[in-house]
PASEDREN-863340 format. One record per residue (C-alpha): x, y, z; residue in three letters; residue number from 0. Coordinates in steps of 0.02 Angstrom, whole numbers, plus 50000, padded with zeros to 5 digits. Layout:
c1=X&c2=Y&c3=Z&code=ala&pos=NUM
...
//
This chain:
c1=49137&c2=49237&c3=51982&code=met&pos=0
c1=49017&c2=49363&c3=51907&code=ile&pos=1
c1=49079&c2=49424&c3=51738&code=lys&pos=2
c1=48924&c2=49503&c3=51661&code=ala&pos=3
c1=48782&c2=49610&c3=51728&code=ile&pos=4
c1=48621&c2=49624&c3=51628&code=leu&pos=5
c1=48494&c2=49759&c3=51665&code=phe&pos=6
c1=48312&c2=49768&c3=51625&code=asp&pos=7
c1=48273&c2=49945&c3=51567&code=met&pos=8
c1=48099&c2=50005&c3=51618&code=asp&pos=9
c1=48087&c2=50016&c3=51806&code=gly&pos=10
c1=48272&c2=49976&c3=51828&code=val&pos=11
c1=48380&c2=50098&c3=51731&code=leu&pos=12
c1=48238&c2=50211&c3=51675&code=ile&pos=13
c1=48082&c2=50254&c3=51775&code=glu&pos=14
c1=47974&c2=50236&c3=51621&code=ala&pos=15
c1=47829&c2=50126&c3=51674&code=lys&pos=16
c1=47708&c2=50272&c3=51674&code=asp&pos=17
c1=47774&c2=50329&c3=51505&code=trp&pos=18
c1=47726&c2=50163&c3=51425&code=his&pos=19
c1=47560&c2=50160&c3=51516&code=tyr&pos=20
c1=47516&c2=50336&c3=51463&code=asp&pos=21
c1=47570&c2=50309&c3=51282&code=ala&pos=22
c1=47471&c2=50148&c3=51263&code=leu&pos=23
c1=47316&c2=50220&c3=51344&code=asn&pos=24
c1=47326&c2=50375&c3=51235&code=arg&pos=25
c1=47314&c2=50257&c3=51085&code=ala&pos=26
c1=47183&c2=50142&c3=51161&code=leu&pos=27
c1=47070&c2=50284&c3=51216&code=glu&pos=28
c1=47031&c2=50318&c3=51033&code=lys&pos=29
c1=46937&c2=50153&c3=51033&code=phe&pos=30
c1=46869&c2=50154&c3=51211&code=gly&pos=31
c1=46992&c2=50021&c3=51268&code=met&pos=32
c1=47097&c2=50110&c3=51399&code=ala&pos=33
c1=47177&c2=50002&c3=51535&code=ile&pos=34
c1=47156&c2=50056&c3=51716&code=asp&pos=35
c1=47316&c2=50078&c3=51817&code=arg&pos=36
c1=47287&c2=49932&c3=51936&code=asp&pos=37
c1=47262&c2=49812&c3=51791&code=ala&pos=38
c1=47417&c2=49878&c3=51707&code=his&pos=39
c1=47524&c2=49850&c3=51860&code=leu&pos=40
c1=47454&c2=49678&c3=51904&code=thr&pos=41
c1=47432&c2=49603&c3=51730&code=thr&pos=42
c1=47516&c2=49699&c3=51590&code=tyr&pos=43
c1=47672&c2=49775&c3=51669&code=asp&pos=44
c1=47832&c2=49723&c3=51583&code=gly&pos=45
c1=47749&c2=49642&c3=51432&code=leu&pos=46
c1=47780&c2=49701&c3=51253&code=pro&pos=47
c1=47645&c2=49809&c3=51175&code=thr&pos=48
c1=47597&c2=49675&c3=51048&code=arg&pos=49
c1=47568&c2=49550&c3=51189&code=arg&pos=50
c1=47460&c2=49677&c3=51282&code=lys&pos=51
c1=47355&c2=49702&c3=51126&code=leu&pos=52
c1=47334&c2=49514&c3=51105&code=glu&pos=53
c1=47273&c2=49502&c3=51284&code=met&pos=54
c1=47150&c2=49644&c3=51257&code=leu&pos=55
c1=47081&c2=49554&c3=51104&code=ser&pos=56
c1=47051&c2=49396&c3=51208&code=lys&pos=57
c1=46980&c2=49481&c3=51362&code=thr&pos=58
c1=46892&c2=49635&c3=51293&code=arg&pos=59
c1=46864&c2=49602&c3=51110&code=gly&pos=60
c1=46988&c2=49725&c3=51036&code=leu&pos=61
c1=46984&c2=49693&c3=50848&code=pro&pos=62
c1=47146&c2=49611&c3=50794&code=thr&pos=63
c1=47148&c2=49714&c3=50634&code=arg&pos=64
c1=47189&c2=49865&c3=50743&code=leu&pos=65
c1=47345&c2=49789&c3=50820&code=his&pos=66
c1=47468&c2=49856&c3=50692&code=gly&pos=67
c1=47395&c2=50031&c3=50695&code=phe&pos=68
c1=47387&c2=50038&c3=50885&code=leu&pos=69
c1=47563&c2=49970&c3=50906&code=asn&pos=70
c1=47635&c2=50100&c3=50786&code=asp&pos=71
c1=47537&c2=50239&c3=50870&code=leu&pos=72
c1=47591&c2=50185&c3=51043&code=lys&pos=73
c1=47775&c2=50182&c3=50991&code=gln&pos=74
c1=47759&c2=50356&c3=50917&code=ala&pos=75
c1=47681&c2=50422&c3=51078&code=tyr&pos=76
c1=47815&c2=50334&c3=51181&code=thr&pos=77
c1=47957&c2=50419&c3=51085&code=leu&pos=78
c1=47869&c2=50586&c3=51105&code=glu&pos=79
c1=47866&c2=50562&c3=51294&code=ile&pos=80
c1=48045&c2=50497&c3=51299&code=ile&pos=81
c1=48115&c2=50651&c3=51212&code=tyr&pos=82
c1=48025&c2=50760&c3=51338&code=gly&pos=83
c1=48065&c2=50666&c3=51497&code=lys&pos=84
c1=48216&c2=50550&c3=51480&code=cys&pos=85
c1=48368&c2=50628&c3=51560&code=lys&pos=86
c1=48533&c2=50567&c3=51636&code=pro&pos=87
c1=48530&c2=50497&c3=51812&code=asn&pos=88
c1=48696&c2=50529&c3=51900&code=phe&pos=89
c1=48681&c2=50377&c3=52014&code=thr&pos=90
c1=48654&c2=50260&c3=51868&code=his&pos=91
c1=48794&c2=50340&c3=51767&code=gln&pos=92
c1=48912&c2=50322&c3=51914&code=arg&pos=93
c1=48857&c2=50142&c3=51945&code=thr&pos=94
c1=48883&c2=50083&c3=51767&code=leu&pos=95
c1=49045&c2=50180&c3=51751&code=ser&pos=96
c1=49120&c2=50099&c3=51906&code=arg&pos=97
c1=49061&c2=49925&c3=51860&code=leu&pos=98
c1=49133&c2=49940&c3=51685&code=lys&pos=99
c1=49297&c2=50007&c3=51755&code=ala&pos=100
c1=49307&c2=49853&c3=51866&code=glu&pos=101
c1=49295&c2=49741&c3=51714&code=gly&pos=102
c1=49112&c2=49690&c3=51718&code=tyr&pos=103
c1=49028&c2=49670&c3=51550&code=arg&pos=104
c1=48864&c2=49763&c3=51545&code=leu&pos=105
c1=48707&c2=49745&c3=51441&code=gly&pos=106
c1=48524&c2=49794&c3=51434&code=val&pos=107
c1=48385&c2=49670&c3=51395&code=cys&pos=108
c1=48215&c2=49752&c3=51373&code=ser&pos=109
c1=48041&c2=49702&c3=51318&code=asn&pos=110
c1=48030&c2=49871&c3=51230&code=ser&pos=111
c1=48060&c2=49891&c3=51043&code=val&pos=112
c1=48236&c2=49931&c3=50982&code=arg&pos=113
c1=48210&c2=50117&c3=50942&code=pro&pos=114
c1=48143&c2=50144&c3=51118&code=thr&pos=115
c1=48289&c2=50053&c3=51199&code=val&pos=116
c1=48421&c2=50143&c3=51097&code=glu&pos=117
c1=48341&c2=50313&c3=51120&code=thr&pos=118
c1=48320&c2=50295&c3=51308&code=met&pos=119
c1=48497&c2=50234&c3=51334&code=met&pos=120
c1=48568&c2=50375&c3=51227&code=arg&pos=121
c1=48468&c2=50512&c3=51313&code=leu&pos=122
c1=48510&c2=50439&c3=51484&code=ala&pos=123
c1=48693&c2=50436&c3=51428&code=arg&pos=124
c1=48713&c2=50255&c3=51476&code=leu&pos=125
c1=48742&c2=50183&c3=51302&code=asp&pos=126
c1=48930&c2=50210&c3=51312&code=gly&pos=127
c1=48944&c2=50087&c3=51457&code=tyr&pos=128
c1=48847&c2=49948&c3=51372&code=leu&pos=129
c1=48919&c2=49805&c3=51271&code=glu&pos=130
c1=48749&c2=49758&c3=51202&code=leu&pos=131
c1=48568&c2=49814&c3=51200&code=met&pos=132
c1=48435&c2=49684&c3=51161&code=leu&pos=133
c1=48252&c2=49723&c3=51128&code=ser&pos=134
c1=48097&c2=49617&c3=51102&code=asn&pos=135
c1=48134&c2=49630&c3=50915&code=glu&pos=136
c1=48294&c2=49530&c3=50940&code=asp&pos=137
c1=48208&c2=49372&c3=51003&code=val&pos=138
c1=48066&c2=49258&c3=50954&code=gln&pos=139
c1=47990&c2=49254&c3=51128&code=lys&pos=140
c1=47985&c2=49405&c3=51243&code=ala&pos=141
c1=47989&c2=49399&c3=51433&code=lys&pos=142
c1=47929&c2=49304&c3=51535&code=pro&pos=143
c1=48018&c2=49183&c3=51418&code=asp&pos=144
c1=48205&c2=49183&c3=51461&code=pro&pos=145
c1=48262&c2=49192&c3=51279&code=glu&pos=146
c1=48321&c2=49373&c3=51286&code=ile&pos=147
c1=48435&c2=49333&c3=51433&code=tyr&pos=148
c1=48502&c2=49170&c3=51364&code=thr&pos=149
c1=48535&c2=49260&c3=51199&code=ala&pos=150
c1=48630&c2=49398&c3=51288&code=ala&pos=151
c1=48737&c2=49274&c3=51384&code=met&pos=152
c1=48773&c2=49177&c3=51224&code=ala&pos=153
c1=48829&c2=49336&c3=51134&code=arg&pos=154
c1=48941&c2=49382&c3=51280&code=met&pos=155
c1=49009&c2=49207&c3=51297&code=gly&pos=156
c1=48967&c2=49195&c3=51482&code=val&pos=157
c1=48879&c2=49059&c3=51581&code=ala&pos=158
c1=48723&c2=49089&c3=51687&code=pro&pos=159
c1=48825&c2=49063&c3=51846&code=lys&pos=160
c1=48938&c2=49205&c3=51787&code=glu&pos=161
c1=48793&c2=49325&c3=51758&code=thr&pos=162
c1=48692&c2=49440&c3=51871&code=leu&pos=163
c1=48524&c2=49506&c3=51809&code=ile&pos=164
c1=48432&c2=49655&c3=51882&code=leu&pos=165
c1=48242&c2=49647&c3=51861&code=glu&pos=166
c1=48093&c2=49732&c3=51940&code=asp&pos=167
c1=47928&c2=49655&c3=51882&code=asn&pos=168
c1=47853&c2=49481&c3=51889&code=asp&pos=169
c1=47872&c2=49442&c3=51703&code=his&pos=170
c1=48054&c2=49499&c3=51700&code=gly&pos=171
c1=48098&c2=49411&c3=51863&code=ile&pos=172
c1=48024&c2=49249&c3=51795&code=ala&pos=173
c1=48128&c2=49266&c3=51636&code=ala&pos=174
c1=48287&c2=49303&c3=51733&code=ala&pos=175
c1=48265&c2=49156&c3=51851&code=arg&pos=176
c1=48222&c2=49038&c3=51709&code=ala&pos=177
c1=48385&c2=49086&c3=51623&code=ser&pos=178
c1=48483&c2=49010&c3=51768&code=gly&pos=179
c1=48575&c2=49171&c3=51808&code=ala&pos=180
c1=48589&c2=49256&c3=51977&code=his&pos=181
c1=48449&c2=49382&c3=52003&code=val&pos=182
c1=48442&c2=49545&c3=52100&code=leu&pos=183
c1=48261&c2=49601&c3=52120&code=val&pos=184
c1=48238&c2=49788&c3=52110&code=ile&pos=185
c1=48100&c2=49864&c3=52216&code=gly&pos=186
c1=48129&c2=50046&c3=52171&code=gln&pos=187
c1=48250&c2=50142&c3=52061&code=lys&pos=188
c1=48356&c2=50190&c3=52212&code=glu&pos=189
c1=48402&c2=50006&c3=52229&code=asp&pos=190
c1=48504&c2=50022&c3=52068&code=val&pos=191
c1=48665&c2=50088&c3=52141&code=asn&pos=192
c1=48845&c2=50031&c3=52148&code=tyr&pos=193
c1=48848&c2=49984&c3=52332&code=asp&pos=194
c1=48692&c2=49875&c3=52321&code=asn&pos=195
c1=48755&c2=49783&c3=52166&code=ile&pos=196
c1=48928&c2=49763&c3=52242&code=arg&pos=197
c1=48855&c2=49689&c3=52401&code=arg&pos=198
c1=48752&c2=49566&c3=52300&code=his&pos=199
c1=48904&c2=49511&c3=52199&code=ile&pos=200
c1=49006&c2=49490&c3=52358&code=asp&pos=201
c1=48867&c2=49384&c3=52433&code=gln&pos=202
c1=48862&c2=49274&c3=52278&code=ile&pos=203
c1=49049&c2=49248&c3=52295&code=arg&pos=204
c1=49037&c2=49209&c3=52481&code=ala&pos=205
c1=48897&c2=49083&c3=52451&code=asn&pos=206
c1=49000&c2=48997&c3=52315&code=ala&pos=207
c1=49151&c2=48986&c3=52429&code=gln&pos=208
c1=49047&c2=48916&c3=52570&code=ala&pos=209
c1=48973&c2=48784&c3=52455&code=ser&pos=210
c1=49146&c2=48734&c3=52394&code=ala&pos=211
c1=49217&c2=48720&c3=52571&code=ala&pos=212
//
């Protein structure tokens, strides 16, 4: 039986991929290190900013002494965008409200930094439905390592077989699957709705009953 549902944030609950891309490039452009969109989607999407900067140092020679400055600048630009663009989504509010009312325990596990996670969830008015919010600052290893999901399950006191994770990008999907939990892959934000999640939970239950028969 599914007891907990864990959501990735960017690309799942918030359509913020372009926000992160734009904020990072705004910082990188000052040093001629902007990332093109295709590379971002195929290589960098879903990774924490510090990991992206490390990769740029290895592949393009970005001086490591700039990492701290660029990371801080990117986070400042991200918050600026969030305050201008992050708004409630009725479908997501309804979805989380119904799931919580049915007794599911809900959490967010994001590769973003904590201020970004907390601000987005507050502005989207989803924070009131969530039992926990974990960021990349709450773990030693960010996605694609499964630590953030195993940590969330440990805090909630639920087993992987009792947990459903919603993820949208390759790094997050790899982390979710490595955690041992059930995974619902999100292709677009419209996939995050009550009926779709309910169908997936019902299918998990049906598969378990068939295996036990």
